[in-house]
N, CA, C and O atoms as a GROMACS GRO file, in nm:
protein
  292
    1MET      N    1   0.085  -0.117   0.000
    1MET     CA    2   0.000   0.000   0.000
    1MET      C    3   0.090   0.124   0.000
    1MET      O    4   0.196   0.124   0.062
    2ALA      N    5   0.048   0.228  -0.068
    2ALA     CA    6   0.128   0.350  -0.080
    2ALA      C    7   0.127   0.430   0.049
    2ALA      O    8   0.036   0.419   0.131
    3GLN      N    9   0.230   0.512   0.064
    3GLN     CA   10   0.239   0.601   0.178
    3GLN      C   11   0.240   0.744   0.127
    3GLN      O   12   0.286   0.771   0.016
    4LEU      N   13   0.191   0.834   0.209
    4LEU     CA   14   0.185   0.975   0.174
    4LEU      C   15   0.240   1.055   0.291
    4LEU      O   16   0.197   1.037   0.405
    5MET      N   17   0.335   1.141   0.264
    5MET     CA   18   0.392   1.225   0.368
    5MET      C   19   0.353   1.370   0.336
    5MET      O   20   0.372   1.417   0.224
    6VAL      N   21   0.299   1.438   0.433
    6VAL     CA   22   0.259   1.578   0.416
    6VAL      C   23   0.351   1.662   0.503
    6VAL      O   24   0.357   1.644   0.625
    7ARG      N   25   0.421   1.755   0.440
    7ARG     CA   26   0.518   1.837   0.512
    7ARG      C   27   0.466   1.979   0.528
    7ARG      O   28   0.374   2.023   0.460
    8ASN      N   29   0.529   2.049   0.620
    8ASN     CA   30   0.507   2.193   0.642
    8ASN      C   31   0.362   2.228   0.676
    8ASN      O   32   0.308   2.326   0.627
    9LEU      N   33   0.301   2.146   0.760
    9LEU     CA   34   0.166   2.177   0.807
    9LEU      C   35   0.174   2.270   0.927
    9LEU      O   36   0.260   2.252   1.014
   10PRO      N   37   0.087   2.368   0.932
   10PRO     CA   38   0.084   2.455   1.050
   10PRO      C   39   0.044   2.374   1.175
   10PRO      O   40  -0.036   2.280   1.167
   11GLU      N   41   0.100   2.411   1.289
   11GLU     CA   42   0.074   2.339   1.413
   11GLU      C   43  -0.074   2.337   1.449
   11GLU      O   44  -0.124   2.238   1.502
   12ASP      N   45  -0.145   2.446   1.419
   12ASP     CA   46  -0.288   2.451   1.454
   12ASP      C   47  -0.368   2.350   1.370
   12ASP      O   48  -0.468   2.297   1.417
   13LEU      N   49  -0.325   2.325   1.247
   13LEU     CA   50  -0.391   2.226   1.163
   13LEU      C   51  -0.368   2.085   1.216
   13LEU      O   52  -0.459   2.002   1.218
   14VAL      N   53  -0.247   2.058   1.259
   14VAL     CA   54  -0.214   1.927   1.317
   14VAL      C   55  -0.293   1.907   1.447
   14VAL      O   56  -0.345   1.798   1.473
   15ALA      N   57  -0.302   2.011   1.527
   15ALA     CA   58  -0.378   2.002   1.652
   15ALA      C   59  -0.526   1.976   1.623
   15ALA      O   60  -0.590   1.898   1.693
   16ALA      N   61  -0.580   2.042   1.520
   16ALA     CA   62  -0.721   2.022   1.483
   16ALA      C   63  -0.743   1.878   1.435
   16ALA      O   64  -0.846   1.818   1.466
   17LEU      N   65  -0.648   1.824   1.360
   17LEU     CA   66  -0.658   1.686   1.313
   17LEU      C   67  -0.657   1.590   1.431
   17LEU      O   68  -0.738   1.497   1.436
   18LYS      N   69  -0.568   1.612   1.526
   18LYS     CA   70  -0.561   1.525   1.643
   18LYS      C   71  -0.688   1.534   1.727
   18LYS      O   72  -0.735   1.434   1.780
   19GLN      N   73  -0.742   1.654   1.739
   19GLN     CA   74  -0.865   1.672   1.815
   19GLN      C   75  -0.981   1.601   1.747
   19GLN      O   76  -1.062   1.534   1.813
   20ARG      N   77  -0.989   1.615   1.615
   20ARG     CA   78  -1.095   1.548   1.541
   20ARG      C   79  -1.080   1.396   1.550
   20ARG      O   80  -1.179   1.324   1.565
   21ALA      N   81  -0.957   1.348   1.542
   21ALA     CA   82  -0.931   1.204   1.554
   21ALA      C   83  -0.976   1.152   1.690
   21ALA      O   84  -1.040   1.047   1.699
   22ALA      N   85  -0.943   1.225   1.795
   22ALA     CA   86  -0.981   1.184   1.930
   22ALA      C   87  -1.134   1.181   1.944
   22ALA      O   88  -1.188   1.092   2.010
   23LYS      N   89  -1.201   1.276   1.882
   23LYS     CA   90  -1.348   1.281   1.886
   23LYS      C   91  -1.409   1.156   1.823
   23LYS      O   92  -1.514   1.108   1.866
   24HIS      N   93  -1.343   1.103   1.719
   24HIS     CA   94  -1.392   0.985   1.649
   24HIS      C   95  -1.324   0.855   1.696
   24HIS      O   96  -1.342   0.750   1.636
   25ASN      N   97  -1.247   0.864   1.804
   25ASN     CA   98  -1.176   0.748   1.860
   25ASN      C   99  -1.085   0.681   1.756
   25ASN      O  100  -1.083   0.559   1.743
   26ARG      N  101  -1.010   0.763   1.683
   26ARG     CA  102  -0.918   0.715   1.582
   26ARG      C  103  -0.781   0.776   1.605
   26ARG      O  104  -0.766   0.874   1.678
   27SER      N  105  -0.682   0.716   1.541
   27SER     CA  106  -0.549   0.779   1.540
   27SER      C  107  -0.553   0.895   1.442
   27SER      O  108  -0.641   0.903   1.356
   28ALA      N  109  -0.456   0.985   1.454
   28ALA     CA  110  -0.448   1.097   1.360
   28ALA      C  111  -0.428   1.045   1.218
   28ALA      O  112  -0.482   1.101   1.123
   29GLU      N  113  -0.350   0.939   1.204
   29GLU     CA  114  -0.326   0.881   1.072
   29GLU      C  115  -0.455   0.825   1.010
   29GLU      O  116  -0.483   0.846   0.892
   30GLN      N  117  -0.534   0.754   1.091
   30GLN     CA  118  -0.662   0.700   1.042
   30GLN      C  119  -0.759   0.812   1.008
   30GLN      O  120  -0.831   0.805   0.909
   31GLU      N  121  -0.760   0.915   1.090
   31GLU     CA  122  -0.849   1.028   1.063
   31GLU      C  123  -0.810   1.096   0.932
   31GLU      O  124  -0.896   1.135   0.853
   32HIS      N  125  -0.680   1.109   0.909
   32HIS     CA  126  -0.629   1.167   0.785
   32HIS      C  127  -0.676   1.084   0.666
   32HIS      O  128  -0.720   1.140   0.565
   33ARG      N  129  -0.669   0.951   0.676
   33ARG     CA  130  -0.716   0.864   0.569
   33ARG      C  131  -0.866   0.883   0.544
   33ARG      O  132  -0.910   0.889   0.429
   34GLU      N  133  -0.943   0.892   0.653
   34GLU     CA  134  -1.088   0.909   0.638
   34GLU      C  135  -1.122   1.043   0.572
   34GLU      O  136  -1.213   1.050   0.489
   35ILE      N  137  -1.051   1.148   0.609
   35ILE     CA  138  -1.075   1.279   0.548
   35ILE      C  139  -1.044   1.274   0.398
   35ILE      O  140  -1.122   1.324   0.317
   36LEU      N  141  -0.931   1.214   0.362
   36LEU     CA  142  -0.896   1.202   0.220
   36LEU      C  143  -0.998   1.118   0.145
   36LEU      O  144  -1.040   1.154   0.035
   37ARG      N  145  -1.038   1.006   0.204
   37ARG     CA  146  -1.136   0.918   0.139
   37ARG      C  147  -1.267   0.992   0.114
   37ARG      O  148  -1.324   0.983   0.005
   38ALA      N  149  -1.316   1.064   0.213
   38ALA     CA  150  -1.443   1.137   0.198
   38ALA      C  151  -1.431   1.248   0.095
   38ALA      O  152  -1.524   1.272   0.018
   39ALA      N  153  -1.317   1.317   0.094
   39ALA     CA  154  -1.299   1.428   0.001
   39ALA      C  155  -1.287   1.381  -0.144
   39ALA      O  156  -1.334   1.449  -0.235
   40LEU      N  157  -1.225   1.267  -0.164
   40LEU     CA  158  -1.198   1.221  -0.300
   40LEU      C  159  -1.304   1.126  -0.355
   40LEU      O  160  -1.308   1.101  -0.476
   41ARG      N  161  -1.387   1.074  -0.270
   41ARG     CA  162  -1.490   0.980  -0.313
   41ARG      C  163  -1.602   1.053  -0.386
   41ARG      O  164  -1.667   0.994  -0.473
   42GLY      N  165  -1.625   1.178  -0.354
   42GLY     CA  166  -1.734   1.253  -0.416
   42GLY      C  167  -1.863   1.234  -0.341
   42GLY      O  168  -1.870   1.155  -0.246
   43PRO      N  169  -1.965   1.306  -0.382
   43PRO     CA  170  -2.093   1.297  -0.312
   43PRO      C  171  -2.159   1.160  -0.331
   43PRO      O  172  -2.147   1.097  -0.435
   44ARG      N  173  -2.228   1.119  -0.228
   44ARG     CA  174  -2.301   0.992  -0.230
   44ARG      C  175  -2.428   1.010  -0.315
   44ARG      O  176  -2.499   1.109  -0.300
   45ARG      N  177  -2.454   0.914  -0.402
   45ARG     CA  178  -2.577   0.919  -0.483
   45ARG      C  179  -2.694   0.880  -0.396
   45ARG      O  180  -2.688   0.783  -0.320
   46ARG      N  181  -2.802   0.956  -0.408
   46ARG     CA  182  -2.922   0.927  -0.330
   46ARG      C  183  -3.020   0.847  -0.414
   46ARG      O  184  -3.026   0.863  -0.536
   47HIS      N  185  -3.098   0.762  -0.349
   47HIS     CA  186  -3.201   0.685  -0.418
   47HIS      C  187  -3.318   0.776  -0.452
   47HIS      O  188  -3.345   0.874  -0.382
   48LEU      N  189  -3.387   0.743  -0.560
   48LEU     CA  190  -3.500   0.824  -0.605
   48LEU      C  191  -3.604   0.842  -0.494
   48LEU      O  192  -3.655   0.952  -0.475
   49GLY      N  193  -3.635   0.737  -0.423
   49GLY     CA  194  -3.733   0.745  -0.315
   49GLY      C  195  -3.692   0.844  -0.208
   49GLY      O  196  -3.777   0.915  -0.153
   50GLU      N  197  -3.563   0.849  -0.178
   50GLU     CA  198  -3.511   0.943  -0.079
   50GLU      C  199  -3.527   1.087  -0.127
   50GLU      O  200  -3.563   1.176  -0.049
   51VAL      N  201  -3.500   1.109  -0.256
   51VAL     CA  202  -3.514   1.243  -0.313
   51VAL      C  203  -3.660   1.284  -0.314
   51VAL      O  204  -3.694   1.397  -0.277
   52LEU      N  205  -3.747   1.194  -0.356
   52LEU     CA  206  -3.890   1.226  -0.361
   52LEU      C  207  -3.947   1.253  -0.222
   52LEU      O  208  -4.030   1.342  -0.205
   53ALA      N  209  -3.902   1.177  -0.123
   53ALA     CA  210  -3.951   1.196   0.014
   53ALA      C  211  -3.907   1.331   0.071
   53ALA      O  212  -3.970   1.383   0.163
   54ALA      N  213  -3.799   1.388   0.017
   54ALA     CA  214  -3.748   1.515   0.067
   54ALA      C  215  -3.818   1.636   0.005
   54ALA      O  216  -3.796   1.749   0.049
   55ILE      N  217  -3.902   1.613  -0.096
   55ILE     CA  218  -3.974   1.724  -0.158
   55ILE      C  219  -4.077   1.777  -0.059
   55ILE      O  220  -4.157   1.700  -0.006
   56PRO      N  221  -4.075   1.908  -0.034
   56PRO     CA  222  -4.170   1.962   0.065
   56PRO      C  223  -4.313   1.957   0.013
   56PRO      O  224  -4.338   1.962  -0.108
   57ASN      N  225  -4.406   1.948   0.106
   57ASN     CA  226  -4.548   1.947   0.073
   57ASN      C  227  -4.594   2.091   0.056
   57ASN      O  228  -4.616   2.161   0.155
   58VAL      N  229  -4.607   2.136  -0.068
   58VAL     CA  230  -4.648   2.274  -0.094
   58VAL      C  231  -4.772   2.274  -0.182
   58VAL      O  232  -4.774   2.213  -0.288
   59GLY      N  233  -4.873   2.341  -0.137
   59GLY     CA  234  -4.995   2.353  -0.216
   59GLY      C  235  -5.083   2.230  -0.207
   59GLY      O  236  -5.052   2.131  -0.141
   60LYS      N  237  -5.194   2.241  -0.276
   60LYS     CA  238  -5.291   2.132  -0.282
   60LYS      C  239  -5.277   2.062  -0.416
   60LYS      O  240  -5.224   2.120  -0.511
   61ASP      N  241  -5.324   1.940  -0.423
   61ASP     CA  242  -5.314   1.866  -0.548
   61ASP      C  243  -5.382   1.942  -0.663
   61ASP      O  244  -5.336   1.937  -0.776
   62GLN      N  245  -5.491   2.011  -0.633
   62GLN     CA  246  -5.564   2.084  -0.737
   62GLN      C  247  -5.478   2.196  -0.799
   62GLN      O  248  -5.497   2.232  -0.915
   63ASP      N  249  -5.385   2.249  -0.721
   63ASP     CA  250  -5.298   2.355  -0.772
   63ASP      C  251  -5.210   2.305  -0.886
   63ASP      O  252  -5.161   2.385  -0.966
   64PHE      N  253  -5.190   2.176  -0.892
   64PHE     CA  254  -5.099   2.120  -0.991
   64PHE      C  255  -5.172   2.040  -1.100
   64PHE      O  256  -5.108   1.975  -1.183
   65ALA      N  257  -5.302   2.045  -1.097
   65ALA     CA  258  -5.380   1.969  -1.195
   65ALA      C  259  -5.363   2.030  -1.334
   65ALA      O  260  -5.362   2.152  -1.350
   66ARG      N  261  -5.349   1.944  -1.433
   66ARG     CA  262  -5.339   1.990  -1.571
   66ARG      C  263  -5.474   1.975  -1.637
   66ARG      O  264  -5.540   1.872  -1.626
   67GLU      N  265  -5.514   2.079  -1.705
   67GLU     CA  266  -5.640   2.073  -1.778
   67GLU      C  267  -5.609   2.025  -1.919
   67GLU      O  268  -5.517   2.074  -1.984
   68GLN      N  269  -5.688   1.930  -1.965
   68GLN     CA  270  -5.670   1.877  -2.099
   68GLN      C  271  -5.739   1.971  -2.197
   68GLN      O  272  -5.859   1.997  -2.186
   69ILE      N  273  -5.664   2.021  -2.291
   69ILE     CA  274  -5.720   2.108  -2.394
   69ILE      C  275  -5.714   2.030  -2.524
   69ILE      O  276  -5.606   1.992  -2.571
   70ASP      N  277  -5.831   2.008  -2.582
   70ASP     CA  278  -5.838   1.932  -2.706
   70ASP      C  279  -5.814   2.026  -2.823
   70ASP      O  280  -5.894   2.115  -2.850
   71GLN      N  281  -5.702   2.007  -2.892
   71GLN     CA  282  -5.664   2.094  -3.004
   71GLN      C  283  -5.719   2.042  -3.137
   71GLN      O  284  -5.705   2.108  -3.240
   72ARG      N  285  -5.781   1.925  -3.134
   72ARG     CA  286  -5.833   1.868  -3.260
   72ARG      C  287  -5.970   1.925  -3.291
   72ARG      O  288  -6.052   1.945  -3.202
   73ASP      N  289  -5.994   1.950  -3.416
   73ASP     CA  290  -6.127   1.997  -3.461
   73ASP      C  291  -6.194   1.897  -3.552
   73ASP      O  292  -6.305   1.920  -3.598
   0.00000   0.00000   0.00000
């Protein structure tokens, strides 16, 4: 497995990483891996049902009714 060394990090950034790692009960190295994985994986795709369930309830069904207009003569 590859290794990555990051140099010249400000001390406050290292302290923040260690604090975040402790919050998640991980080592700083594991937390660093998790941050990289989340950043590079991209957004999680949501299922259609999840997206539809998140649509707010606005208006009444009648507000969205389509009237059929017969264009044929």
